[in-house]
N, C-alpha and C positions, 0 to 999 in steps of 0.2 A: 419285982414280981407283979405288982399291980399294973405297971406300965406294959408289961408283956401281955397280960390278960386283955387290957384295953386294945392293944395293937391287934391281937388275934381276933377280937370281936369286930373291929373295923374291917379286917380282911374278909371275914365271913359276910358282913353286911354288904361290902363292895361286890363280892361274888354273886350275891342274890340279885343286886341291882343290875349287874352285868348280864345275868341270865335272862332277865325279863326284857321283853321288847316293847317299845312304845312307837306307834305309828302316828304320823301327823296327817290330819284330815282337814280339808278346806271345804267350806260351803258358803254360798252367797247369802242365803236367807238368814234373818236374825234369829236369835234364840227363842223368841216368843212366837214364832211362826210354826205351822204344822211341820215343815221340813226340819226346823231346828229341834222341835220336840222329838221327832222320830229319830233324828241323828243321835240325840242323847240316849234314847232308848237302845239304839244299836250299840253305842259305846258301853252302856251298862251290861247289855247281853253278852258282848264279847268278853268283858272282864269276868263275868260270871262263868261262862262255859270254859274259859281258859284258866280259871283259878287265879287270875291276876298275872299269868305268865305272858300274855299278849294283850296290850291295852292300846287305846286310841286317845290321842290328845286332839280334841276338836277345836277348830278355829272358825267360828261362825261369824256371819255378818261381814264376809269378805276381808277378814283381818289379815289374811296372807296375800291379798290383792284381788283384783277383779277376775271374774271367771275366765275371760279371754286369755289372760296371762297365766292364771293358775293351771288351766287344762294343759297348756304347753309344758309347764314345769312338771306336771305329773308324768307326761310322756317322756320327759328327760330324766325322770327318776329323782328330781330334786324335792318333790313333795310326794308323799306316799300314796294318798288317795283323795278322792273328792266326791262330793254330792253335786252333780253337774246337770244343768238344764240341757234341753235339746239343742239350743243355740250353741252352747259351749262345746258339747260333744261333736257337733257337726263341723267345728273348726278342725278337728282331727280326722273325722270321717264325714266328708261333705254329704254323702248319700244318706247319712242318718237323719239329716234334716227333712228328708222326704216324708218321714212319719208325721211331720207337722204341716204337711201340704194342706191348702185350704179345703175344708169340708171333706177330708179324705175318708173319714169313717162314718158309717151310718148310725152307730150307737156306741156308747161306752162299753157295752158288753162285747160288741164285735172287736173293738180295739183291744180289750183285755185278752180276748182269745188269741188275737194276732201276737200280742206281746208275750204271752205265756208259752205259746206253742211254736212260734215261727221265728222270733227275732234273732235268736242265737245262730240258727242256721243261715239266716239272711245276712247277718253282719259279722259273724265270727272271724272270717278271714281279714276283714277290714280293721277290726279291733287289733288283731295280732300285728298287722302291718303298721298300725299307729303306735305300737309298743305300749298298749294298755290292756288290762284285763277287766272285763265287765263282771261285777259281782252281783248286780241286781238291776232290774228296770225300776223306774221311779215315776210315780204319777206327779205331773207338774200342773196340769189343769188346763183351763180354757182361756184363750186369748180374747180380750175384749178391747173396747176403745174408751179411754178416759179423755174428756175434752172440756174446754172452757165454755163452748157454745154447744147447743143441741145438735147432735148428729143422729139421724134416723136411717138414712139411705146413703148409698154411694154418692148421689148427687150433692149431698151436704158436705162432702169432702173436697169439692172442687176448690182449688186454690189454697187449701189448708196445708201448712207445714206440720207434719205429724211424725213424732218419734216412732221408729220401728225397731224391732230386734235386728241386730246385724246378721241377718240370714236371708237367703234368697226367698224362702217360702213366705215370710211375713212382708218383706220389702216389696216384692214383685206383686203380691196380692193387693197391697195398698196402692201401688202405682196403677194397677189395672182398675182400681176403684176411683181413680181420679185425684187422689191425694198426692202431695209432694213429700215423699218419704225422706226422713233424716235418720239414718241408722245410728243408734247410740246404745251404749251399755246401760243396763238397768240403773246403775248408780248415777248416771249422767242425765237421766230423763227428768227427774223432779227439778234439778237446777235449771235445765233448759226450759221447762214450763214456767218457772218463776221469772226468768229473764226475758221470756217472749221469743226465744230462739225457735220454739215450736209452740203451737196452741192446742195440740192434742198428742196422745201417745197410745200406742198399743201396748198392752201388758196383760199378764195373767190376772184374772179377777181377784184371786185370793192374795197373791203376792202384791198386787197393786194397792189394795186396801190396807194390807198389813204394813206397807212401807210408805203410806201417805200420799199416793198419787191423787186420791179423791179430794185431798185438801187443797190442791192447786188446780185440779181439773175435775170439777164436781159433777159433770155429766158423764154417766157410765152407760155406754151402749153395749148391750149383751149380744154382740155379733157372733161370739163363739166361733170365730172363723178358723181357729186352729185348736186341735187337741194335742197338747204337748206331752211327750214322754221324755224323761231324762234318764240318766244312768248313774249308778254308783260305780266308779271306776278306780282301779288301782294301777300304779305304775307296774309295767311288766318286770322291770328290774326288781322292785320290791317283792312282787309275787314270786318270782323265781328264787329269791333269797330266803323264802320261808320254808320251814320243814313241812312234811306231809301233815303232821299233827296241827301245826299252826294254820295251814290252809283249811283243814277240816273245821277248826274252830271258827274261822271267818265264814266259811260256807254255812255253818250252823246259825250264825248270827245274822247274816245278810238278808234272809227273807223278812226280817223285821221291816224293811223298807216297803214291802208290798202292802203293809197296813196303811200306807199313805192314800191308797185309793179311796177307802171309806172316809179317811180324815179330811182329805181335800174336798171331796164331793159333798161331805156334810158341812164343811166350814164355809163353802161359798155362799149359801143362803144366809147363814148367820152374819157373815161379814158384810154382805151387801145390805142387809137390814140395818146393821150398825152404821154403815156409811150413810144410809138414807136418814137415820135418826139424827145424824150430825150435820145434815144440810145437803148431802149429795142427792142427785136425782138418778134413779136407776131406770133405764129405758129398755124395755123388753120389746124388740121389734115385732110387729104383727106378721101374719103369714105373707102378706104381699111385700112388706119391707124386707123380711128375711129372704124371700125369694130373689129379690134384687141383688142381695149380697152373694147368694149361692150361685146365681147366674154367671158371676164373674170367674168362678173357679176353673172351668175348662181352659179358658184362654190364659189365665194366670198359671195354670199347671204346665201348659206348653212352654211358656216363657221360663218357668223354673227348670224344666228338663233341659231346655236349650242352654241355660246358664250353667248347669251342673255337668253337662256333657253326656257322652254315650254310656258311660258306666252307670250313670243315674237312671237312664232309660231302662236298662236291664234290671236294676234294683226296683224301680217302680213296678215293672211287670211282676216281680216276685212278691211285692206287697199286695198287688191286685189279686194274685193267685192265693195268697194267704187270706185276704178278705173273703174270697169266694169260698175257701175251705171253712171259714168261720161263719158263713151265712146260714 
């Protein structure tokens, strides 16, 4: 009798486990970064609104692999979802990279307006074709230059091997500035700086300090030549396999990621101050120096559009129209 009762209890427990769904989420940033913290907040929020019936198991710090590999696994349905940078998303939707075009937006407020009111219309069809579902846009931050020697103007980049994001927008801008770009994944940049493969690197200010770029390249030049937006994406296969109720739970929890705007923008100043206190030099270009960087943008943009093809030119026109609507 006792064995029968135990067996029955195990059957019930097994059925409860089977009814609950757990999704796997990948993110490159480490747990102690703003992206890691907001990802955990999303995980908690989804568990709360679903009563534990739909949960997420997060793998932070690239534990499931680098973004370039993971984003393809999401499209294939092998990983359920991911917190992805602009560079990673643009591997699936190349035109998405245009949002990180050099000095593309006049202000953070203008960018926010474009993201909130126009991005889904601009890229919806391309996300569908790539077999992913966009859950939320995500603030990634501003691209700056970490270097071993002082860099204030494009002239200082002459003959310098510099790590760039593996994307046309970053690489072609640095090439226009006179540097020798070496496209590398974020996880490869610090080792490359240590070995001398490169002597400088472009990277997001917050991510760079959070992951130790400033320890090997302590000159931080605030070019802010890109404002990057990423996306929280889910495999279309996973999304289609969810019930309407499960989709509603995810849609209720996903806006948590929009809180990154304030978190990232607030964290930049604090992290740069921390880096300076630990020996880094933070270089804020003056108006003339910044003007020299911005002057490169039109020619770089022409090269970017040529690289990405005719479909990118139409998408760039849509982005310019959205900017105008948000001005």
